[in-house]
C-alpha positions as CSV (number, residue, x, y, z in Angstrom):
1,M,2.7,-14.7,-64.5
2,N,3.4,-12.0,-61.6
3,C,2.3,-8.4,-61.1
4,C,4.7,-6.0,-59.5
5,I,2.7,-3.2,-57.9
6,L,4.8,0.1,-57.4
7,M,2.6,1.8,-54.5
8,G,3.4,5.4,-54.6
9,S,0.9,6.3,-51.7
10,P,2.3,7.6,-48.4
11,R,-0.9,6.1,-46.6
12,K,-1.0,2.3,-46.1
13,N,-4.9,2.4,-45.5
14,G,-5.6,5.2,-48.0
15,N,-7.6,5.4,-50.9
16,T,-5.2,4.2,-53.6
17,Q,-4.5,1.2,-51.4
18,A,-8.3,0.4,-50.9
19,L,-8.8,0.7,-54.9
20,T,-5.7,-1.6,-55.5
21,A,-6.7,-4.3,-53.1
22,P,-9.6,-5.7,-55.1
23,F,-7.6,-5.4,-58.3
24,A,-4.8,-7.2,-56.9
25,G,-7.2,-9.9,-55.2
26,E,-8.7,-10.4,-58.5
27,L,-5.3,-11.0,-60.2
28,E,-4.6,-13.5,-57.4
29,R,-7.8,-15.3,-57.9
30,L,-6.9,-15.5,-61.8
31,G,-3.5,-17.1,-60.8
32,I,-1.4,-14.1,-61.0
33,G,0.9,-13.4,-58.2
34,C,1.1,-10.0,-56.9
35,S,4.0,-8.5,-54.9
36,T,3.7,-4.6,-53.8
37,L,6.8,-2.4,-53.2
38,W,5.8,0.7,-50.9
39,L,7.8,3.3,-52.4
40,Y,7.8,5.5,-49.3
41,D,9.0,2.9,-47.4
42,L,12.3,2.8,-49.7
43,E,15.3,5.0,-50.2
44,L,14.8,6.4,-53.5
45,K,17.0,9.2,-54.6
46,P,16.1,11.5,-57.6
47,C,18.0,10.8,-60.9
48,L,21.2,12.7,-61.4
49,G,21.1,12.7,-65.1
50,C,24.7,11.6,-65.4
51,R,24.3,8.7,-67.9
52,A,26.5,6.3,-66.0
53,C,23.7,3.8,-66.6
54,Q,24.2,3.9,-70.2
55,R,27.6,2.3,-70.0
56,D,26.3,-1.3,-69.7
57,W,23.4,-2.5,-71.6
58,A,22.8,-5.6,-69.5
59,Q,22.1,-4.2,-66.2
60,F,20.5,-1.0,-64.3
61,G,23.9,0.5,-63.9
62,C,22.9,3.4,-61.7
63,V,26.0,4.8,-59.6
64,Q,23.8,5.8,-56.6
65,R,23.5,3.4,-53.8
66,D,19.8,3.2,-52.5
67,D,16.8,1.0,-53.0
68,M,16.5,1.6,-56.7
69,Q,18.2,-1.7,-57.6
70,K,15.5,-3.6,-55.6
71,V,12.7,-1.8,-57.7
72,F,14.5,-2.5,-60.9
73,D,14.9,-6.2,-60.3
74,S,11.3,-6.4,-59.3
75,V,10.0,-4.6,-62.5
76,L,12.4,-6.5,-64.7
77,A,11.1,-9.7,-63.4
78,C,7.4,-9.1,-63.5
79,Q,5.1,-9.4,-66.6
80,L,2.7,-6.7,-65.4
81,L,3.8,-3.5,-63.9
82,V,1.0,-1.5,-62.0
83,L,1.9,1.9,-60.9
84,A,-0.6,2.7,-58.1
85,T,-0.4,6.5,-57.0
86,P,-2.6,9.3,-55.8
87,V,-2.6,12.3,-57.9
88,Y,-0.6,15.3,-56.3
89,S,-0.6,18.5,-58.3
90,W,-2.1,16.7,-61.6
91,Y,0.8,14.1,-61.3
92,C,2.1,11.1,-59.4
93,T,3.7,11.5,-55.8
94,P,7.4,12.4,-55.3
95,P,8.8,8.8,-55.1
96,M,6.9,7.6,-57.9
97,K,8.3,10.5,-60.1
98,A,11.9,9.5,-58.9
99,V,11.2,5.9,-59.8
100,L,9.8,6.7,-63.2
101,D,12.8,9.1,-64.0
102,R,15.5,6.3,-63.0
103,L,13.7,3.6,-64.8
104,V,13.5,5.6,-68.1
105,Y,17.3,5.8,-68.1
106,G,18.2,2.6,-66.4
107,M,15.9,0.4,-68.6
108,N,16.0,2.3,-71.7
109,K,19.8,2.5,-73.2
110,Y,19.0,5.2,-75.6
111,Y,21.2,8.0,-74.1
112,G,24.6,6.9,-74.5
113,E,27.3,7.3,-77.3
114,E,25.2,4.6,-79.3
115,K,21.5,3.7,-79.0
116,G,20.9,0.4,-77.1
117,P,17.9,-1.5,-76.5
118,S,14.9,-1.2,-73.9
119,L,15.5,-3.7,-71.2
120,W,11.8,-3.9,-70.7
121,E,10.3,-3.7,-74.2
122,G,6.9,-5.2,-74.4
123,K,6.1,-5.1,-70.6
124,K,2.5,-4.7,-69.8
125,V,1.9,-1.3,-67.6
126,A,-1.4,-0.1,-65.9
127,L,-2.0,2.8,-63.9
128,I,-4.2,2.9,-60.7
129,T,-5.1,6.5,-59.3
130,T,-7.2,8.5,-57.2
131,C,-7.8,12.0,-57.3
132,G,-9.8,14.8,-55.7
133,Y,-11.3,16.1,-59.1
134,P,-13.2,14.1,-62.0
135,P,-10.7,11.9,-63.5
136,E,-10.9,13.6,-66.7
137,K,-9.9,16.8,-65.0
138,G,-7.5,15.2,-62.2
139,A,-5.8,12.5,-63.7
140,D,-5.7,13.4,-67.4
141,L,-2.1,14.9,-67.5
142,L,-0.7,11.7,-65.6
143,N,-2.6,9.4,-67.9
144,E,-1.3,11.0,-71.0
145,G,2.2,11.3,-69.5
146,L,2.3,7.6,-68.8
147,R,0.9,7.0,-72.3
148,R,3.9,8.7,-73.7
149,Y,6.3,7.3,-71.3
150,C,5.3,3.8,-72.3
151,K,5.5,4.5,-76.2
152,H,8.9,6.1,-75.6
153,S,10.0,2.9,-73.6
154,R,8.6,0.4,-75.8
155,L,6.1,-0.8,-73.2
156,S,2.2,-1.8,-73.8
157,Y,0.3,0.8,-71.7
158,L,-2.9,-0.8,-70.7
159,G,-4.6,2.4,-69.5
160,M,-5.8,3.8,-66.1
161,L,-8.3,3.1,-63.4
162,A,-9.1,6.4,-62.0
163,E,-11.5,6.9,-59.1
164,R,-12.6,10.3,-57.3
165,H,-12.6,11.0,-53.8
166,M,-15.5,13.3,-52.8
167,G,-13.6,14.8,-49.8
168,Y,-12.4,14.0,-46.5
169,G,-16.0,13.8,-44.9
170,S,-17.0,11.1,-47.2
171,V,-16.2,7.2,-47.5
172,F,-14.3,6.6,-50.6
173,M,-14.6,3.0,-51.4
174,D,-18.0,1.6,-52.5
175,R,-19.2,-1.4,-54.6
176,E,-19.1,0.4,-57.7
177,K,-15.4,1.2,-57.4
178,E,-14.6,-2.2,-56.3
179,R,-16.3,-3.7,-59.4
180,H,-14.4,-1.2,-61.6
181,A,-11.1,-2.5,-59.9
182,V,-11.9,-6.2,-60.6
183,E,-13.0,-5.3,-64.2
184,F,-9.6,-3.7,-64.8
185,A,-7.8,-6.6,-63.1
186,R,-9.7,-9.2,-65.6
187,R,-8.9,-6.8,-68.7
188,A,-5.0,-6.5,-67.5
189,A,-4.9,-10.3,-67.1
190,A,-6.5,-10.8,-70.4
191,A,-3.6,-8.8,-71.9
192,L,-0.9,-11.0,-70.5
193,Y,-2.2,-14.1,-72.4
């Protein structure tokens, strides 16, 4: 079993990474390998909506030459996909949004002359996010958007771990948040078996 973490934070030592670390550590302890792709380190262009990816139902098929093929391959190979992103304006960061847009076309062959398969059908997906508002007001739209995204793509959405940051003058990570991350990892691991 393996987990692919798509890290949508621009900060390598930020809150989202701090919350994701104990989650990944617990998965590793449970025998699930984790790899992380830092999206801000990759060249990721936005989707063109050209539908060229719909011509071949066996591959990603995007005409753009950037790092998205690497993301596609990593996502396709994993059993658990974790989307880790801070909330920016009630949704994910720009590179995460670009990845989600390109995956929904490249993985779902629904948009061509004939309706094709979902290449990632049944894959487990979890969200880890941080926000400045209480999660029910800061991360609710992202959570709902991903729930719908997963339903559309025939993915199994395992839910969201969302934690609030109380401001730049405060310490983000604490034992309670770490406990929440470990518990979320255990639930995600249980869903794989």
